[in-house]
C-alpha positions, 0 to 999 in steps of 0.5 A: 883200535877202540870199541868206538872204532870197531863200531864206526867201521862196522856201521860204515860197512853195513850201510853199503848193504842196501840193495844187496841180494842174498842167495839164501833161497828163491821164492818161485814165481806164482803160477797164477794171480790166485796163487800170488794172492795166497802167497802174499798172505803167508810169505811173512811166515818166512821172516823168522827163517830168513832173519836167522839166515841173514844174521849168519850172513851179516856176521860172515860179511863183517868178518870178510872186511879187512879192517878187522882181520888183525883185530879179532873176529865177529861171532854170532851168539845163539842164544845170547844178546846181542846177536853178533859180538866182536871178540878181540882185545877191545873192551867193552865188547862191541856188538850188534842186535839184528832185527829183520823186518818184512814191510808188508807185515802189519808192523815191525814185530821185533821186540826189544826188552833188554834192560837199560842197565846193560848199556852203560858203555853204549857199545851195542847197536840195534840193526834194523834190516827191512827185506823183500823178495826181489819181485815183492812176493817172489824171487830172492830176498834183498835188503831195502835199507839199513838203520843202526841205532844205539841200543841204550837209546832204544831202551830209554825211549821204551821205558819213557813211552810205557812207564806211567805209574800206577797205570803202567809199570815197567819192571827190571828183571830180578838180580840173577848175576849169580846164576849160570848164564843160561838162567840169567834174566836180562829182560824188562817187562810191562804190567798194566793196571787191572784194579778198581777206581778206588784201588787206583786212587789209593795207588796214586797216593803212594806214587805221589808220596815218591816226590816230584820225580816219582813217575820218572823211570829209573832202573835202579834197585831202590826205584824198582822196589817202590814199583814192586810194592805196587805190583804186590798191593794191587792187581796188574796183568803182564802186557804180552805186547810190551816192547814191540819196536814199532810201538816204542815211539823212538824218533829214529825208528819212526823216521826210518819206518816212514822212509821204508813205507814210502819206498817205490817198488814196481811203481807203487809205494810199499804203503800202497802195496800194503793197502792193496793187499789188505783190500777184499777186492781180489779182482783188483789185486789180480789185475795189479799183479798182472800189470806190475809183477807180470803174473799170469795164469800158467798152463798146466802143461808148463808146471813142473812138479 
């Protein structure tokens, strides 16, 4: 098989995961509506832990597929990019970067900062895996749906969205190929303008001198040198919110997000649950928890410590 065959088969298998329940851990049913409210405020903190556990399980899941048995093996990289790669005889090496998403959080908090230069062969895909407990805030985690997107297309969409010199610069990492693997830099960064109006006008003249295509992002060394000239001459700040997947305006990601937020869980859409949980009217939340999630006050004698 070729790289594209490995990826196609793997994606077909991954697309069967929606509805799959992971026997990783079980969040106990809250003992009261008040406890449920408190749990709903902190449950998203489980996402990093469950994200790692789900990554392990995805790798094992792919290795269980008979189509790959004589071709090679899926291996998780920790640390490393992407999360899971297929080691066999095919080149370029296929891989998946897995991004879990807890939809009751305010946004898809995962970031994607890897440079376009790493995706010349389009052999890496990003896997978006939204999950929830089986009873919204308690139970075992399960996969709501799955979306696989070319990592190259995400990197290009990110750079098109953010890059707007001289106001905003997207910069490639320095050339670190001669360093050991753990010291090599692969991430882009975003820088936001912090100068005065007169400085901005001066910077704009420099950008204008680059020609008609001067504002179009390029990951080439020549173009990056031009951007670094601006960074050296004028004040910028490093944007710590740069490259959040929820903010790069990628059409497939946006469509998938709307699909998930519109999904019905316990007679309400996820979007409606988010609105409810952000409401300060706790009595209304308790009432909904009782009606939809069957969470009642538990007698002290029934609580096993």
